[in-house]
N, C-alpha and C positions, 0 to 999 in steps of 0.2 A: 448662712445670712436669712433663706426665707422663714426659717423660725423665729428667728428674733427678731423680723419684720412684723409678721402674723401676731407675736406676741406685743409688740408695740401698739400695735393696731387694738388690740384687745384690752388694754391697758387704757385706751382713749387718745392715742396720738391721730391727728387728723390728717399729716402731712409727712414724708418721709423725702429729702434731698441728701444730694450727696457732696461731698466736699467740693467736687469738681463740678457742683450743677452750673448752668448757666444764669443769670442774673432772670431770664424771663423763667427759664424753669422754678426760680425759686419766687418769683412773683406770683406764679399761675397756683404754686402750692399753697401761697398766703390767702388769694382769692378763694380756692377749694376751702380752707379751711375757716376763712370768715363766714361762708355759707353753709358750714356744716358738712360740705362734703369732704370725702377722704382724697388724698394724691401721692401717688408714689413716684420718682425719677423714672421719667424714659429709659434710662440706661438699667434699670431694675427690672423691667417687665419680662423678658426672657427668662430671667433666673426666676421671679416668683413663680411666672405660669410654668416653669418645668416642674416645679415643685407637685401640682397638681397633674399633671401627666406621667410623672415617674422617671423623668430623663434631667439627666445631667447638661446644661448648655454646652452646647460644643466651644464657646468661644469665651467664656469666663468662668472662673473656679472661684469657690467661696471663699478660700485661704487668699484670694487675691483683693478682697474687699475688707475696709477698714471700716471701724465705726466712729 
């Protein structure tokens, strides 16, 4: 997942939310994108950060995620 997400941002994607994201998360993503900022769903934070510190998050496996 983290590789896919990074590639999306490299291609110019401004925001990434999940199917199960709340309306508030979607609204925040839209506002961030309108301002030219990037937004990633809070549920993915641990997964993305773990790739930079070299650890697999304890409570989430990449195969559990869908696009």
